[in-house]
C-alpha positions as CSV (number, residue, x, y, z in Angstrom):
1,M,-37.4,31.8,76.5
2,S,-35.8,29.1,78.5
3,I,-34.7,26.0,76.7
4,P,-36.4,22.6,78.0
5,Q,-34.1,20.1,79.4
6,A,-33.7,16.7,77.9
7,R,-35.9,14.2,80.0
8,N,-33.4,11.3,79.7
9,C,-29.7,10.8,79.3
10,M,-28.8,7.2,78.2
11,S,-25.6,6.1,77.2
12,I,-25.6,2.7,74.9
13,D,-25.0,0.5,78.0
14,D,-28.5,1.8,79.3
15,L,-30.6,0.8,76.2
16,E,-32.2,-2.3,75.5
17,I,-33.8,-3.9,72.4
18,G,-37.5,-3.2,72.6
19,M,-37.2,0.1,74.6
20,S,-39.9,2.4,73.2
21,V,-41.3,5.9,73.6
22,E,-44.2,8.0,72.1
23,K,-45.7,11.3,71.6
24,I,-48.8,12.4,70.8
25,Y,-49.1,15.5,68.5
26,T,-51.6,17.8,66.2
27,I,-50.5,19.7,63.2
28,R,-52.0,23.2,62.7
29,H,-52.1,25.1,59.6
30,E,-50.3,28.0,61.0
31,D,-47.3,25.5,61.4
32,A,-47.7,24.7,57.8
33,V,-47.4,28.5,57.0
34,K,-44.2,28.8,59.4
35,F,-42.8,25.4,57.5
36,S,-43.6,27.0,54.1
37,E,-41.8,30.2,54.9
38,M,-38.7,28.1,56.1
39,S,-38.7,25.6,53.1
40,G,-40.3,27.7,50.5
41,D,-42.8,24.6,49.6
42,W,-45.9,26.5,49.0
43,N,-47.6,23.6,47.3
44,P,-51.4,24.5,47.2
45,A,-52.5,21.2,48.6
46,H,-51.1,22.6,52.1
47,H,-52.7,26.0,51.6
48,D,-55.2,26.4,49.2
49,E,-58.9,24.6,50.3
50,D,-60.4,24.9,46.8
51,Y,-57.5,23.3,45.1
52,A,-57.3,20.5,48.1
53,A,-61.0,20.0,47.7
54,N,-60.3,18.7,44.2
55,S,-57.5,16.6,45.0
56,I,-57.4,12.9,46.0
57,F,-57.6,13.7,49.6
58,K,-60.5,16.3,49.2
59,Q,-59.0,18.3,52.0
60,R,-55.5,20.0,52.7
61,V,-52.8,17.8,53.6
62,A,-50.0,18.8,56.3
63,H,-46.3,18.5,54.9
64,G,-45.2,14.9,55.8
65,M,-42.0,16.4,57.3
66,F,-44.2,17.3,60.3
67,S,-44.3,13.8,61.5
68,V,-40.8,13.1,60.8
69,I,-39.6,16.1,63.0
70,Q,-41.5,14.3,66.0
71,F,-38.8,11.8,66.0
72,S,-36.1,14.3,66.6
73,G,-37.9,15.4,69.7
74,L,-38.4,11.9,70.9
75,L,-34.9,10.6,70.0
76,G,-33.1,14.0,71.3
77,M,-35.2,14.5,74.6
78,D,-36.3,10.9,75.7
79,L,-34.7,7.9,74.1
80,P,-31.8,7.9,74.3
81,G,-31.9,12.0,75.2
82,L,-29.4,14.4,75.9
83,G,-26.2,14.4,73.5
84,T,-27.9,12.0,71.0
85,L,-26.5,12.5,67.3
86,W,-29.1,11.6,64.7
87,L,-27.1,9.9,61.9
88,K,-29.7,8.5,59.5
89,Q,-33.3,8.3,58.5
90,S,-35.7,6.5,56.1
91,V,-38.9,7.5,55.7
92,E,-42.1,6.0,53.6
93,F,-45.1,8.2,53.8
94,L,-48.2,5.6,53.6
95,R,-51.0,7.9,54.4
96,P,-51.6,11.8,54.6
97,A,-51.6,13.6,57.6
98,F,-54.3,16.4,58.1
99,F,-54.5,19.8,59.9
100,G,-56.3,19.5,63.4
101,H,-56.3,15.7,63.7
102,E,-54.3,13.7,66.5
103,Y,-51.5,11.4,65.7
104,K,-48.9,9.5,67.6
105,A,-45.1,9.0,67.0
106,V,-43.5,6.1,68.3
107,V,-39.7,5.2,68.2
108,T,-38.5,1.8,69.2
109,V,-35.1,0.2,69.6
110,V,-34.3,-2.6,67.1
111,A,-30.7,-3.1,67.2
112,I,-27.6,-2.0,69.5
113,N,-24.2,-2.1,68.1
114,A,-21.8,-1.3,70.9
115,E,-18.8,-1.5,68.9
116,N,-19.2,1.8,67.1
117,N,-22.1,3.3,69.6
118,T,-25.1,3.3,67.3
119,V,-28.5,2.3,67.9
120,T,-31.1,1.5,65.2
121,F,-34.9,2.3,65.8
122,N,-38.2,1.6,63.9
123,T,-39.9,5.1,63.7
124,E,-43.6,5.2,63.1
125,C,-46.3,7.4,62.9
126,F,-50.0,6.6,63.4
127,D,-53.5,8.4,63.0
128,Q,-56.3,8.5,65.4
129,D,-57.7,5.2,64.0
130,G,-54.3,3.3,64.7
131,N,-53.4,3.1,60.9
132,K,-49.8,3.7,60.2
133,I,-49.2,7.0,58.3
134,I,-45.2,6.7,58.1
135,I,-42.7,4.1,58.5
136,G,-39.0,4.3,58.7
137,E,-35.7,3.4,60.5
138,G,-33.3,5.8,62.2
139,V,-29.7,5.6,63.6
140,V,-28.3,7.5,66.4
141,K,-25.3,7.6,68.5
142,P,-26.2,8.1,72.1
143,I,-24.1,10.2,74.4
144,P,-20.7,8.6,75.0
145,E,-20.6,7.2,78.7
146,K,-17.7,9.6,79.8
147,L,-19.9,12.6,78.6
148,K,-23.0,11.2,80.3
149,Q,-21.0,11.3,83.9
150,K,-20.1,14.6,83.2
151,N,-23.9,15.6,82.8
152,K,-25.0,14.0,86.1
């Protein structure tokens, strides 16, 4: 398997408040099985249709972390991209995500601290109707300019 290359390589000098990138994604139940194998979280709300039918959502729900991991891809591949170190992430789960539905993850630059080379992002996920399902804030260190020059 070849490893995909980052689509961007931005240092702090390339970033501006308001810059944003998004990704459309869908969560499959097969992905939840793999996640449960890795995490040990076999909550029947994710896997047992009969159990889930009697829950408040009336159907199986995806692990919330599936939406959160979308931020990793956006930050590490697109904005800022290559060399990004993810330092911090807050998350608030507002609504569930369901298998087979389409969602959108968005990261937006909200603060830049050139002194310590950190960038703060709003991190949000939306359902197909535009409702926010996750909100949060992430902090990253973009690639230092001297390393960026070596990777050109």
